[in-house]
NUVO-955599 format. One record per residue (C-alpha): residue number from 1; residue in one letter; x, y, z. Coordinates in nm, 4 decimals. Example, Ala and Ser with C-alpha at 12.3 -4.5 7.8 and 13.67 -1.06 7.14 Angstrom:
BEGIN
> 1, A, 1.2300, -0.4500, 0.7800
> 2, S, 1.3670, -0.1060, 0.7140
END
This chain:
BEGIN
> 1, M, 10.6117, 8.4406, 10.7269
> 2, N, 10.2876, 8.6770, 10.8244
> 3, S, 10.2991, 9.0210, 10.6835
> 4, F, 10.1308, 9.1944, 10.9645
> 5, I, 10.3829, 9.0379, 11.2107
> 6, L, 10.6749, 9.1769, 11.0685
> 7, W, 10.4936, 9.5445, 11.0449
> 8, L, 10.4307, 9.4944, 11.4519
> 9, I, 10.8187, 9.4179, 11.4727
> 10, A, 10.8986, 9.6815, 11.2890
> 11, F, 10.6538, 9.9276, 11.4231
> 12, L, 10.6781, 9.8764, 11.8063
> 13, I, 11.0669, 9.8766, 11.8005
> 14, T, 11.0986, 10.1757, 11.5690
> 15, F, 10.8479, 10.3803, 11.7802
> 16, A, 10.9845, 10.2944, 12.1003
> 17, A, 11.3521, 10.3791, 11.9985
> 18, T, 11.2447, 10.6607, 11.8317
> 19, A, 11.0828, 10.8172, 12.1441
> 20, L, 11.3587, 10.7175, 12.3989
> 21, I, 11.6452, 10.8330, 12.1576
> 22, L, 11.4644, 11.1799, 12.1075
> 23, R, 11.4620, 11.1975, 12.5170
> 24, R, 11.8863, 11.2252, 12.5020
> 25, L, 11.8860, 11.3753, 12.1259
> 26, I, 11.6990, 11.6915, 12.1869
> 27, P, 11.9199, 11.8168, 12.4829
> 28, Y, 12.2246, 11.6938, 12.3178
> 29, L, 12.1371, 11.9357, 12.0065
> 30, K, 12.0469, 12.1968, 12.2107
> 31, S, 12.3598, 12.1635, 12.3833
> 32, R, 12.5619, 12.1854, 12.0549
> 33, K, 12.3346, 12.4895, 11.9771
> 34, L, 12.1726, 12.3196, 11.6637
> 35, G, 11.8681, 12.5140, 11.6437
> 36, Q, 11.6510, 12.5936, 11.3314
> 37, K, 11.7003, 12.9253, 11.1513
> 38, I, 11.3523, 13.1132, 11.0591
> 39, L, 11.3615, 13.3267, 10.7246
> 40, D, 11.2521, 13.6604, 10.7582
> 41, I, 11.0191, 13.6095, 10.4505
> 42, G, 10.7947, 13.3475, 10.6782
> 43, P, 10.5273, 13.4065, 10.8731
> 44, R, 10.6043, 13.6390, 11.1697
> 45, W, 10.4804, 13.4171, 11.3679
> 46, H, 10.7547, 13.1102, 11.3322
> 47, K, 11.0061, 13.3539, 11.4608
> 48, S, 10.9182, 13.2527, 11.7694
> 49, K, 11.0524, 12.9003, 11.6754
> 50, E, 11.3998, 13.0091, 11.6160
> 51, G, 11.6612, 12.8402, 11.7992
> 52, T, 11.3888, 12.5224, 11.7856
> 53, P, 11.6697, 12.2078, 11.7750
> 54, T, 11.6705, 12.0343, 11.4587
> 55, M, 11.8051, 11.7261, 11.2688
> 56, G, 11.5728, 11.5415, 11.5162
> 57, G, 11.5126, 11.2845, 11.2173
> 58, L, 11.8554, 11.1501, 11.3631
> 59, S, 11.6214, 10.9525, 11.6009
> 60, F, 11.3578, 10.7543, 11.3725
> 61, I, 11.6785, 10.6624, 11.1130
> 62, A, 11.8792, 10.5211, 11.4253
> 63, G, 11.5470, 10.3639, 11.5486
> 64, S, 11.4458, 10.2281, 11.2460
> 65, A, 11.7853, 10.0733, 11.1920
> 66, I, 11.7766, 9.8976, 11.5178
> 67, A, 11.4012, 9.7480, 11.3844
> 68, L, 11.4968, 9.6742, 11.0774
> 69, A, 11.8296, 9.4444, 11.2372
> 70, A, 11.5399, 9.3059, 11.4699
> 71, V, 11.3337, 9.1990, 11.1552
> 72, A, 11.6203, 9.0868, 10.9173
> 73, A, 11.6769, 8.8323, 11.3088
> 74, V, 11.3305, 8.7078, 11.2923
> 75, V, 11.3083, 8.6512, 10.8981
> 76, L, 11.6298, 8.4170, 10.9141
> 77, L, 11.5240, 8.2291, 11.1882
> 78, K, 11.1919, 8.1649, 11.0405
> 79, G, 11.3774, 8.0592, 10.7071
> 80, D, 11.2030, 8.3604, 10.4819
> 81, G, 11.5340, 8.5633, 10.4277
> 82, D, 11.4438, 8.5815, 10.0364
> 83, I, 11.2393, 8.9308, 10.1453
> 84, L, 11.5316, 9.0828, 10.2928
> 85, P, 11.7467, 9.2182, 9.9629
> 86, P, 11.4941, 9.4217, 9.8164
> 87, L, 11.4001, 9.5560, 10.1917
> 88, V, 11.7486, 9.6056, 10.2876
> 89, I, 11.8306, 9.7945, 9.9580
> 90, T, 11.5265, 9.9986, 9.9760
> 91, Y, 11.5989, 10.1436, 10.3426
> 92, L, 11.9622, 10.2358, 10.2533
> 93, M, 11.8573, 10.4237, 9.9717
> 94, S, 11.6109, 10.6067, 10.2463
> 95, V, 11.9328, 10.6083, 10.4346
> 96, A, 12.1381, 10.7835, 10.1569
> 97, Y, 11.8652, 11.0539, 10.1201
> 98, G, 11.8792, 11.0952, 10.4908
> 99, F, 12.2528, 11.1740, 10.4294
> 100, A, 12.1508, 11.3720, 10.1485
> 101, G, 11.9024, 11.5864, 10.4007
> 102, W, 12.2232, 11.5684, 10.7035
> 103, L, 12.4791, 11.7349, 10.4473
> 104, D, 12.2101, 12.0099, 10.3861
> 105, D, 12.1286, 12.0599, 10.7313
> 106, R, 12.5085, 12.0776, 10.8321
> 107, T, 12.5447, 12.3041, 10.5557
> 108, K, 12.2913, 12.5777, 10.7187
> 109, F, 12.4750, 12.5520, 11.0320
> 110, A, 12.8306, 12.5763, 10.9143
> 111, H, 12.7475, 12.8921, 10.7154
> 112, N, 12.4891, 13.0250, 11.0064
> 113, R, 12.1843, 13.0486, 10.7568
> 114, N, 11.8528, 12.8982, 10.6749
> 115, E, 11.9313, 12.7881, 10.3339
> 116, G, 12.1968, 12.4899, 10.2888
> 117, L, 12.3086, 12.3302, 9.9571
> 118, T, 12.2167, 12.4991, 9.6581
> 119, A, 11.8847, 12.3346, 9.4961
> 120, A, 12.1133, 12.2307, 9.1882
> 121, Q, 12.3313, 12.0165, 9.4448
> 122, K, 12.0436, 11.9296, 9.6215
> 123, Y, 11.8936, 11.7762, 9.3161
> 124, A, 12.2106, 11.6479, 9.1905
> 125, L, 12.2442, 11.4581, 9.5258
> 126, Q, 11.8715, 11.3179, 9.4823
> 127, F, 11.8902, 11.2172, 9.1154
> 128, G, 12.1888, 11.0272, 9.1531
> 129, I, 12.0657, 10.8110, 9.4554
> 130, A, 11.7615, 10.7683, 9.2251
> 131, I, 11.9771, 10.6146, 8.9641
> 132, I, 12.1636, 10.4189, 9.1864
> 133, Y, 11.8741, 10.2375, 9.3449
> 134, I, 11.6886, 10.1968, 9.0411
> 135, A, 11.9819, 10.0113, 8.8800
> 136, A, 12.0266, 9.7893, 9.1821
> 137, M, 11.6705, 9.7209, 9.2037
> 138, R, 11.6548, 9.5969, 8.8278
> 139, I, 12.0010, 9.4217, 8.8244
> 140, F, 11.8903, 9.2104, 9.1082
> 141, G, 11.5483, 9.1520, 8.9698
> 142, F, 11.3190, 9.3166, 9.2199
> 143, I, 11.1735, 9.5445, 8.9678
> 144, D, 11.0463, 9.5261, 8.5849
> 145, T, 10.8742, 9.7619, 8.3330
> 146, V, 10.5246, 9.6128, 8.3969
> 147, V, 10.3037, 9.8088, 8.6224
> 148, P, 9.9651, 9.7623, 8.7320
> 149, I, 9.7327, 10.0328, 8.6169
> 150, P, 9.5246, 10.1161, 8.9287
> 151, F, 9.1487, 10.0867, 8.9149
> 152, L, 9.1707, 9.9205, 8.5710
> 153, G, 9.3114, 9.5837, 8.6780
> 154, R, 9.5447, 9.5861, 8.3873
> 155, E, 9.8849, 9.5782, 8.3357
> 156, V, 10.1037, 9.7715, 8.0974
> 157, D, 10.4796, 9.7414, 7.9906
> 158, L, 10.6016, 10.1018, 7.9919
> 159, G, 10.9350, 9.9642, 7.8650
> 160, W, 11.2137, 10.2478, 7.8934
> 161, F, 10.9623, 10.5403, 8.0161
> 162, Y, 10.9318, 10.3350, 8.3449
> 163, Y, 11.2826, 10.4395, 8.4499
> 164, V, 11.1562, 10.8115, 8.3766
> 165, I, 10.8382, 10.7572, 8.6269
> 166, A, 11.0485, 10.5733, 8.8924
> 167, I, 11.3152, 10.8781, 8.8718
> 168, I, 11.0346, 11.1152, 8.9072
> 169, A, 10.8420, 10.9430, 9.1665
> 170, L, 11.1631, 10.8915, 9.3994
> 171, T, 11.3005, 11.2701, 9.3348
> 172, G, 10.9427, 11.4443, 9.3313
> 173, I, 10.8006, 11.3074, 9.6088
> 174, N, 11.0959, 11.2810, 9.8506
> 175, N, 11.0847, 11.6732, 9.7605
> 176, G, 10.7388, 11.6822, 9.8446
> 177, V, 10.7901, 11.5363, 10.1771
> 178, N, 11.0197, 11.7501, 10.2295
> 179, L, 10.8593, 12.0702, 10.1607
> 180, S, 10.5813, 11.9276, 10.3615
> 181, D, 10.8041, 11.9771, 10.6929
> 182, G, 10.7147, 12.3420, 10.7865
> 183, I, 10.4669, 12.3073, 11.0502
> 184, D, 10.4570, 12.1651, 11.3809
> 185, G, 10.3515, 11.8162, 11.3341
> 186, L, 10.2424, 11.8483, 10.9364
> 187, C, 10.4873, 11.5759, 10.7904
> 188, S, 10.5302, 11.3790, 11.0366
> 189, S, 10.0869, 11.2887, 11.0478
> 190, I, 10.0736, 11.2789, 10.6895
> 191, V, 10.3371, 11.0300, 10.6629
> 192, A, 10.1573, 10.8652, 10.9360
> 193, V, 9.8605, 10.8236, 10.7081
> 194, V, 10.0618, 10.7183, 10.3854
> 195, A, 10.2228, 10.4779, 10.6106
> 196, I, 9.8780, 10.3153, 10.7309
> 197, F, 9.7484, 10.2560, 10.3663
> 198, F, 10.0715, 10.0914, 10.2785
> 199, T, 10.0517, 9.8531, 10.5830
> 200, A, 9.7086, 9.7820, 10.4510
> 201, A, 9.8008, 9.7400, 10.1157
> 202, S, 10.1262, 9.5094, 10.2028
> 203, V, 9.9373, 9.3176, 10.4596
> 204, K, 9.6623, 9.2477, 10.1680
> 205, A, 9.9022, 9.1642, 9.9013
> 206, G, 10.0920, 8.9613, 10.1192
> 207, V, 10.4468, 9.1523, 10.0640
> 208, G, 10.6504, 9.0931, 10.3874
> 209, G, 10.8913, 9.3651, 10.2376
> 210, A, 10.6735, 9.6247, 10.2134
> 211, A, 10.4686, 9.5611, 10.5380
> 212, A, 10.8158, 9.5843, 10.7333
> 213, L, 10.8998, 9.9089, 10.5169
> 214, S, 10.5586, 10.0691, 10.6098
> 215, G, 10.6093, 9.9413, 10.9881
> 216, L, 10.9544, 10.1425, 11.0031
> 217, M, 10.7677, 10.4225, 10.8471
> 218, F, 10.4663, 10.4521, 11.0838
> 219, G, 10.7079, 10.4031, 11.3901
> 220, S, 10.9313, 10.6939, 11.2797
> 221, A, 10.6455, 10.8965, 11.2441
> 222, I, 10.4503, 10.8452, 11.5346
> 223, G, 10.7551, 10.8265, 11.7400
> 224, F, 10.8917, 11.1771, 11.6030
> 225, L, 10.5390, 11.3124, 11.6619
> 226, I, 10.5365, 11.2829, 12.0226
> 227, Y, 10.7913, 11.5544, 12.0470
> 228, N, 10.7201, 11.7185, 11.7073
> 229, F, 10.3133, 11.8258, 11.7494
> 230, Y, 10.2086, 12.1641, 11.7880
> 231, P, 10.4213, 12.3625, 11.9978
> 232, A, 10.7294, 12.1315, 11.8535
> 233, R, 11.0249, 12.0514, 12.0839
> 234, V, 11.2127, 11.9330, 11.7850
> 235, F, 11.2372, 11.9748, 11.4399
> 236, M, 11.3192, 11.6499, 11.2223
> 237, G, 11.5252, 11.8654, 10.9675
> 238, D, 11.6096, 11.7629, 10.6069
> 239, T, 11.7962, 11.4585, 10.7892
> 240, G, 11.4929, 11.3297, 10.8651
> 241, S, 11.1870, 11.4630, 10.5890
> 242, L, 11.4410, 11.3135, 10.3144
> 243, F, 11.4720, 10.9525, 10.4963
> 244, L, 11.1036, 10.9556, 10.4823
> 245, G, 11.0591, 11.0232, 10.1805
> 246, G, 11.2766, 10.7587, 10.0714
> 247, L, 11.0368, 10.5297, 10.2666
> 248, V, 10.7239, 10.6576, 10.0992
> 249, V, 10.8422, 10.6033, 9.7648
> 250, G, 11.0175, 10.2509, 9.8689
> 251, C, 10.6741, 10.1544, 9.9784
> 252, A, 10.5183, 10.1823, 9.6167
> 253, F, 10.8156, 10.0242, 9.4641
> 254, L, 10.8235, 9.7115, 9.7081
> 255, L, 10.4597, 9.6791, 9.6304
> 256, D, 10.5462, 9.7089, 9.2297
> 257, N, 10.2657, 9.9796, 9.2173
> 258, L, 10.4428, 10.3259, 9.1274
> 259, L, 10.1343, 10.4538, 8.9796
> 260, I, 9.9029, 10.4458, 9.3073
> 261, L, 10.1514, 10.7412, 9.4167
> 262, L, 9.9521, 10.9378, 9.2338
> 263, L, 9.6775, 10.9718, 9.4610
> 264, V, 9.8652, 10.8536, 9.7927
> 265, G, 10.1152, 11.1184, 9.7572
> 266, L, 9.8914, 11.3611, 9.5919
> 267, I, 9.9445, 11.5821, 9.8957
> 268, Y, 10.3018, 11.6022, 9.8057
> 269, I, 10.2348, 11.6597, 9.4460
> 270, I, 10.0221, 11.9392, 9.5199
> 271, E, 10.3215, 12.1154, 9.7725
> 272, C, 10.5800, 12.0758, 9.4587
> 273, L, 10.3267, 12.2172, 9.2083
> 274, S, 10.2302, 12.5350, 9.4509
> 275, V, 10.6453, 12.6230, 9.4494
> 276, V, 10.6655, 12.5945, 9.0790
> 277, L, 10.3726, 12.7597, 9.0056
> 278, Q, 10.4488, 13.0276, 9.2566
> 279, V, 10.7931, 13.1001, 9.1003
> 280, A, 10.7041, 13.0670, 8.7535
> 281, Y, 10.3819, 13.3137, 8.7964
> 282, F, 10.6359, 13.5968, 9.0012
> 283, K, 10.8661, 13.5680, 8.6849
> 284, L, 10.5787, 13.5682, 8.4396
> 285, T, 10.4365, 13.8713, 8.6238
> 286, H, 10.7526, 14.0807, 8.7542
> 287, G, 10.6726, 14.0439, 9.0925
> 288, K, 10.3082, 13.9393, 9.1513
> 289, R, 10.2318, 13.6236, 9.3818
> 290, L, 10.0010, 13.3334, 9.2918
> 291, F, 9.9882, 13.2021, 9.6609
> 292, K, 10.0470, 13.4428, 9.9846
> 293, M, 10.3087, 13.2083, 9.9949
> 294, A, 10.4446, 12.8504, 9.8917
> 295, P, 10.4562, 12.5996, 9.9621
> 296, I, 10.0688, 12.6046, 9.9871
> 297, H, 10.0406, 12.5029, 10.3625
> 298, H, 10.1983, 12.8350, 10.4342
> 299, H, 9.9496, 13.0385, 10.2270
> 300, F, 9.6603, 12.8685, 10.4451
> 301, E, 9.8717, 12.9936, 10.7183
> 302, K, 9.8695, 13.3155, 10.5842
> 303, C, 9.4613, 13.3278, 10.5421
> 304, G, 9.4560, 13.2325, 10.9176
> 305, W, 9.4462, 12.8636, 10.9536
> 306, S, 9.6377, 12.7850, 11.2638
> 307, E, 9.9046, 12.4872, 11.2496
> 308, I, 9.6807, 12.2633, 11.3994
> 309, K, 9.3986, 12.3594, 11.1536
> 310, V, 9.6377, 12.2846, 10.8672
> 311, T, 9.7972, 11.9571, 10.9662
> 312, A, 9.4293, 11.8663, 11.0355
> 313, V, 9.3167, 11.9359, 10.6884
> 314, F, 9.5953, 11.8082, 10.4931
> 315, S, 9.6082, 11.4787, 10.6666
> 316, A, 9.2435, 11.4386, 10.6625
> 317, F, 9.3125, 11.5017, 10.2791
> 318, T, 9.5832, 11.2473, 10.2603
> 319, A, 9.3587, 10.9546, 10.4185
> 320, I, 9.1114, 11.0493, 10.1589
> 321, T, 9.3142, 11.0272, 9.8855
> 322, C, 9.4506, 10.6957, 10.0140
> 323, L, 9.1030, 10.5544, 10.0774
> 324, I, 9.0287, 10.6232, 9.7076
> 325, A, 9.3584, 10.4623, 9.6038
> 326, W, 9.2594, 10.1822, 9.8352
> 327, F, 8.9570, 10.0664, 9.5829
> 328, G, 9.2386, 10.1372, 9.3010
> 329, L, 9.4432, 9.8176, 9.4194
END
């Protein structure tokens, strides 16, 4: 079946369902007092966001599930059901990450604090989901250890090292997407740009599963952005950002091109590295900071950039890295 048609179905239904669900979900979250807690160490102007409803990511998880069901029905009617197993497995992986995020969000509210699960607990969940996903994809023959090398037009068999890269990609990019959810509209905007890249790449390659997944991702990001762009009326929470992280990496798996994430997901790598470097520098210098605040988008905020400027620049940067990645396909 035409990959673009699958993308269009997935995008339109996810977008519409997400936007409609949020109209009801936001008042519900407010009534349950599920509002965001703001850290005292953050930018002082973020205190005005205290109480903004969070866990809005439930909207696009539900919306994308409806869209996936529609895609599955169309595909089965057309007799192209072979694209469904890897697509469904990848989607379930993303939902599992969303569930891990939901546990984190719920823990915050249960203890009335900004911090949820410990870093170790969170990573253990992410690692476990990554292992199960990779094992399932390998057992059913949807992945192997041969990967294309961007720009070189060659393939290389990485052997067991492939699984190391796969786990790092799943947990690392997932955390990077999660970290980018710190400014109104930032996470959604970056994910939308990444989704456009994967849409073009999947349609070009004729990979229907990847096209459908990128449609779910784009619809989720744009549908949520309506309510999340500055000033945000709702936050996605870890529930939403971890789910979106799963979709981002999942598209790379379905396209069988993990290494392209080095460019497409470069902003996520930078976000993660800024945190690692900040912590390491703080410990080595006994209290000094490399950045004004990490993740790095907060550093630029503290340098005087508005949230809209940070979002625009980071999204433009991602568009440039995606354009470069396009020539490496």
